[in-house]
C-alpha positions in Angstrom: 0.0 0.0 0.0 1.0 3.7 -0.1 0.6 6.7 2.1 0.1 10.3 1.0 2.0 12.8 3.0 1.3 16.5 2.9 4.6 18.4 3.0 4.6 21.5 5.1 7.6 22.8 3.2 8.7 22.7 -0.4 11.1 19.9 -1.4 14.6 20.9 -0.6 13.4 23.9 1.5 16.3 25.3 3.6 15.9 24.7 7.3 16.6 28.3 8.5 17.8 28.5 12.1 20.5 30.5 13.9 23.2 29.8 11.3 20.9 31.1 8.6 20.3 34.3 10.6 24.0 34.8 11.2 24.9 34.4 7.5 22.0 36.4 6.3 22.9 39.2 8.8 26.3 39.6 7.1 24.6 40.1 3.7 22.1 42.6 5.2 25.0 44.5 6.8 26.4 45.1 3.3 23.0 46.4 2.2 22.8 48.5 5.3 26.0 50.3 4.5 25.1 50.6 0.8 21.8 52.4 1.8 23.8 54.8 4.1 26.0 55.7 1.1 23.0 55.9 -1.3 21.0 58.3 0.9 23.9 60.4 2.1 23.2 62.9 -0.6 19.7 63.4 0.8 21.1 65.2 3.9 23.8 66.9 1.9 21.8 68.2 -1.1 22.0 71.9 -0.1 25.7 71.5 0.9 26.4 69.9 -2.5 24.7 72.7 -4.3 27.0 75.2 -2.5 30.1 73.1 -2.8 29.8 72.5 -6.6 27.9 75.7 -7.4 25.0 74.1 -9.2 21.3 74.6 -9.4 18.3 72.3 -8.9 18.5 70.5 -12.2 22.3 69.8 -11.9 21.8 68.8 -8.3 19.1 66.3 -9.2 21.6 64.9 -11.8 23.6 63.4 -8.9 20.7 61.2 -7.8 19.4 60.6 -11.3 22.7 59.3 -12.5 23.1 57.1 -9.4 19.6 55.7 -9.9 20.1 55.3 -13.7 23.2 53.1 -13.0 21.3 51.3 -10.3 18.3 50.5 -12.4 20.4 49.7 -15.5 22.4 47.2 -13.4 19.4 45.3 -12.0 19.0 42.6 -14.7 22.8 42.1 -15.2 23.2 41.8 -11.4 20.3 39.3 -11.2 22.0 37.2 -13.9 25.4 37.5 -12.0 23.8 36.4 -8.8 22.2 33.4 -10.5 25.5 32.5 -12.0 28.2 33.5 -9.5 26.4 33.4 -6.2 25.8 35.9 -3.5 29.3 36.1 -1.9 31.2 37.1 -5.1 28.6 39.7 -6.1 28.3 41.3 -2.7 32.0 41.5 -2.4 32.3 43.3 -5.8 29.5 45.6 -4.8 31.2 46.5 -1.5 34.4 47.4 -3.2 32.6 49.6 -5.7 30.3 51.5 -3.4 33.1 52.1 -0.9 35.3 53.5 -3.7 32.4 55.7 -4.8 31.9 57.1 -1.4 35.6 57.9 -1.0 35.7 59.5 -4.4 32.7 61.7 -3.5 34.5 62.8 -0.3 37.5 64.1 -2.3 35.9 65.2 -5.5 37.2 68.6 -6.5 34.6 69.3 -9.2 31.1 68.5 -10.2 32.2 66.1 -12.9 34.3 63.9 -10.6 31.6 64.0 -8.1 29.1 62.7 -10.7 31.5 59.9 -11.6 31.8 58.9 -8.0 28.1 58.7 -7.5 27.8 56.6 -10.6 30.4 54.2 -9.2 28.5 54.2 -5.9 25.3 53.4 -7.7 26.9 50.5 -9.5 28.1 48.9 -6.2 24.8 49.6 -4.5 22.9 47.9 -7.3 24.6 44.6 -6.4 23.4 44.5 -2.8 19.7 44.1 -2.5 19.2 41.4 -5.1 22.0 39.5 -3.5 20.4 39.7 -0.1 17.0 38.5 -1.5 18.8 35.6 -3.1 20.6 34.9 0.2 17.3 34.8 2.0 15.8 32.2 -0.4 18.9 30.0 0.0 18.9 30.0 3.8 15.2 30.3 4.9 12.1 28.3 4.1 9.9 29.7 1.3 7.1 30.5 3.8 9.4 32.9 5.5 10.1 34.8 2.2 7.7 37.8 2.7 8.9 38.4 6.3 12.6 38.0 5.5 12.3 40.4 2.5 10.5 43.0 4.7 13.1 42.7 7.4 15.8 43.3 4.8 14.0 46.4 3.7 13.7 47.5 7.3 17.4 47.2 7.8 17.9 49.3 4.7 15.7 52.0 6.2 17.8 51.8 9.3 20.7 52.8 7.0 18.7 55.7 5.9 18.1 56.6 9.5 21.9 56.7 10.1 22.3 59.1 7.2 19.5 61.3 8.5 20.7 61.4 12.1 24.4 60.7 12.2 25.9 61.6 8.8 24.1 64.9 8.7 25.6 65.9 12.1 29.0 64.8 11.0 28.7 66.8 7.8 27.9 70.0 9.7 30.3 69.2 12.5 33.5 68.1 10.9 32.9 69.1 7.2 32.4 67.4 3.9 35.6 65.4 3.3 36.0 64.0 6.8 32.3 63.0 7.0 32.2 61.2 3.7 35.7 59.7 3.9 35.1 58.5 7.5 31.8 56.9 6.5 33.6 54.9 3.8 35.4 52.9 6.6 32.1 51.1 7.1 32.4 49.7 3.6 35.8 48.2 4.3 34.4 46.5 7.5 31.4 44.8 5.7 33.7 43.7 2.8 36.0 42.0 5.3 33.0 40.3 7.0 31.7 39.1 3.6 35.0 37.6 2.5 35.6 35.9 5.8 32.2 34.6 6.9 29.5 34.7 4.3 28.3 31.5 2.6 26.1 31.2 -0.4 24.0 28.3 0.9 23.8 25.8 3.7 25.8 22.6 3.4 23.9 20.0 1.4 21.8 22.7 -0.3 24.0 23.3 -3.3 22.1 24.5 -6.4 21.9 22.5 -9.5 24.9 23.0 -11.8 24.2 25.9 -14.2 23.7 25.2 -17.9 26.1 26.5 -20.5 26.5 30.2 -19.8 26.4 32.5 -22.8 24.3 35.0 -24.7 21.7 32.4 -25.3 21.4 31.6 -21.6 21.1 35.3 -20.8 18.3 35.7 -23.3 16.5 32.6 -22.0 16.6 33.8 -18.4 15.3 37.3 -19.1 12.7 36.1 -21.6 11.4 33.3 -19.3 11.2 35.7 -16.3 9.5 38.4 -18.3 6.9 36.0 -19.7 5.6 35.4 -16.2 2.8 37.9 -15.4 3.8 37.8 -11.8 7.2 39.2 -12.7 5.7 42.1 -14.6 3.1 42.8 -11.9 5.9 42.8 -9.4 7.8 45.4 -11.4 4.7 47.7 -11.6 3.9 47.3 -7.9 7.5 48.3 -7.1 7.3 51.1 -9.7 4.1 52.6 -8.3 4.8 52.3 -4.6 8.4 53.1 -3.9 9.2 56.3 -5.6 7.3 59.0 -3.6 9.3 58.2 -0.5 12.5 57.6 -2.4 12.4 61.0 -4.0 11.5 62.6 -0.7 14.3 61.0 1.2 17.0 60.8 -1.5 17.0 64.5 -2.5 13.9 66.7 -2.6 12.4 66.3 0.9 14.8 68.5 2.7 14.6 71.4 0.2 10.8 71.1 0.1 10.5 71.3 3.9 13.1 74.1 4.3 12.4 76.3 1.2 8.7 75.7 0.6 7.5 75.0 4.1 9.8 77.4 6.0 11.1 74.8 8.5 14.5 74.8 10.0 17.0 72.2 8.9 16.7 70.5 12.3 12.9 70.2 12.1 13.1 69.1 8.5 15.6 66.4 9.5 13.2 65.2 12.2 10.4 64.8 9.6 12.8 62.8 7.4 13.5 60.7 10.4 9.8 60.2 10.9 9.5 58.8 7.3 12.2 56.3 8.1 10.8 55.3 11.5 7.3 54.9 10.0 8.8 52.7 7.3 10.4 50.4 9.8 7.2 49.9 11.8 5.0 49.5 8.8 7.5 47.1 7.3 7.1 44.7 10.2 3.3 45.0 10.0 3.1 44.4 6.3 5.5 41.4 6.5 3.4 39.8 9.2 0.1 40.4 7.3 1.4 39.0 4.0 3.0 36.0 5.7 -0.4 35.1 7.1 -2.7 36.4 4.4 -1.1 36.1 1.0 -4.2 37.7 -0.7 -3.5 40.9 1.1 -0.6 41.9 -1.1 -2.5 43.8 -3.8 -4.9 45.6 -1.4 -2.0 46.7 0.7 -0.1 48.0 -2.4 -3.1 49.9 -3.9 -4.1 51.2 -0.5 -0.6 52.6 0.0 -0.7 54.3 -3.4 -4.1 55.8 -2.7 -3.1 57.1 0.7 0.1 58.6 -0.6 -1.7 60.4 -3.5 -4.3 61.8 -1.2 -1.9 63.2 1.4 0.3 64.7 -1.3 -2.8 66.3 -3.0 -4.0 67.8 0.3 -0.5 69.1 1.2 0.2 70.7 -2.1 -3.3 72.2 -2.4 -3.5 73.4 1.2 -4.6 77.1 1.2 -2.1 79.5 2.3 1.7 79.6 1.8 2.5 76.7 4.1 0.9 73.4 5.2 0.4 73.1 9.0 2.7 70.9 10.9 0.1 68.2 11.7 -0.4 67.7 7.9 3.3 67.4 7.3 3.5 64.8 10.1 0.7 62.8 8.6 2.3 63.0 5.1 5.7 61.8 6.4 4.0 59.0 8.3 2.2 57.8 5.2 5.3 58.1 3.1 6.8 55.6 5.4 4.5 52.9 4.0 6.0 53.3 0.5 9.1 51.2 1.1 7.2 48.2 2.7 4.6 48.4 -0.1 7.3 48.2 -2.7 8.6 45.0 -1.2 5.3 43.4 -2.0 6.4 43.5 -5.7 8.9 40.7 -4.9 6.1 38.7 -3.4 4.5 38.6 -6.8 7.7 37.8 -8.7 9.1 35.2 -6.3 6.3 32.5 -6.6 6.2 33.1 -10.4 9.7 31.9 -11.0 11.8 28.8 -10.1 14.8 29.1 -7.8 17.4 29.2 -10.6 15.6 32.3 -12.0 15.0 34.2 -8.7 17.9 36.6 -9.2 16.9 37.6 -12.7 13.2 38.0 -11.7 14.1 40.1 -8.6 16.3 42.3 -10.8 13.5 43.0 -13.2 11.2 43.8 -10.3 13.7 46.0 -8.6 14.1 48.2 -11.7 10.5 49.5 -11.4 10.8 51.8 -8.4 14.2 53.1 -9.3 13.1 54.0 -12.9 10.1 55.8 -11.4 12.3 57.6 -8.8 14.9 58.6 -11.5 12.1 60.0 -13.7 10.5 61.9 -10.8 13.8 63.3 -9.6 14.5 64.7 -13.0 11.0 66.0 -13.5 10.9 67.8 -10.2 14.3 69.4 -10.8 13.3 70.6 -14.3 9.9 71.9 -13.1 11.5 73.8 -10.1 13.9 75.6 -12.5 11.1 76.3 -15.0 8.7 77.6 -12.4 11.0 79.5 -10.1 10.9 76.9 -7.4 7.2 76.3 -7.3 7.2 73.1 -5.3 3.4 72.5 -5.7 3.8 72.3 -9.5 7.0 70.3 -9.4 5.7 67.6 -7.0 2.6 67.1 -9.1 4.8 64.9 -11.2 4.1 62.2 -8.5 0.5 61.8 -9.6 1.4 61.2 -13.3 3.6 58.2 -12.5 1.2 56.8 -9.9 -1.6 56.9 -12.5 0.6 55.1 -15.0 1.6 52.4 -12.5 -1.9 51.8 -11.2 -3.2 51.3 -14.7 -0.6 48.6 -15.3 -1.3 46.9 -12.0 -5.0 46.6 -12.8 -4.2 45.3 -16.3 -1.9 42.5 -15.0 -3.5 41.4 -11.7 -5.9 38.9 -13.2 -3.4 37.1 -15.4 -0.9 37.0 -12.5 -3.4 35.6 -10.1 -4.5 32.9 -12.5 -0.9 31.8 -13.2 -0.1 31.8 -9.5 -3.1 29.6 -8.8 -2.0 27.2 -11.5 1.5 26.9 -10.0 0.1 26.5 -6.5 -2.2 23.6 -7.6 0.7 21.9 -9.3 3.1 22.1 -6.3 0.9 22.2 -3.2 0.9 18.5 -2.4 4.0 16.3 -2.5 3.0 12.7 -2.8 5.4 10.3 -1.2 4.8 6.6 -1.9 5.8 4.4 1.0 6.2 0.7 0.1 4.2 -1.8 2.3 
């Protein structure tokens, strides 16, 4: 006779445990430092404008170029992670973003500073996809949503370090010592990665990769893109991430200081609120999705709607400035953008097999950074064109949100049907036990 056993985990699922947490923490530490470096310009934007004698459009070019490199690297990085593994890619990334931060510290001109931010963006691009892959290799699949949200939470902690610590160093010891000193953190996480990080648990080696070449690259990208879940993940990430990213990365501080008349200290506290809100909401979203998978889309669309509403009320508020209570609510709601963007990976992950996870995550991760790059540029151009009219400039947010929501609504049905088909095919593992 035979017995049918329902498996609680997928075949070959990693066990997790303390060792998994320790190894994953090293990878997350690399991402943490990368986010500090990425967001350091957010607290130094006005200082950079003075240092390099540039206006709003040229200032936005710093972040645009950094994000352009980041977004453009996502698919190549995904392919590299699938082929080389996490340790090698994270190590290369740490070398590049540390070199970029050092270069930015000593840049004598606008051109060299741009080149340094591009190098930083290239290294930064190699971190998050690697951390996501590390999570899938070390933790059971059912832990995927929570592990991804925790990674995002640690990234926001890096943003918090920029907002609280780096900004004080910048105004206390000056530009070069602050940026050069922070680069030491990159050397520390590089050493930890080289010494202690492992791609996967013992006995969990991935299948040998097929012949690696142009044909393989095309197959990986095409197969990931054909999945509606991958494309839905991209558009969820596109629509949810960029309002907070633009605010924290560059334009939040000038908006709060120049348009709302706040002091730098008060503006910094509001930026900190966005980060703290992100960290709290990230934990909540991770727990909700881990328990109720169907909550992914309502959470994503709800976040988009709340963000659009609060920006509309803030920008249209009668009088010269919005009241503090409204700015507090706006910054609290902006904190939900990061956790909502992580939901994009929860659509792409179940749509692709393990050997394609890096490529699919890379495609998904492009979305929010393309939207952020576009909005950073649009706001800079509109500020220069309108004489620093922030209400007009920040209206660019609504255009990209409308585009993203239309694509989410178009793809959600197909993605849900395809995911149900995969779930039915893999839900029960039948094990035949001989009598």
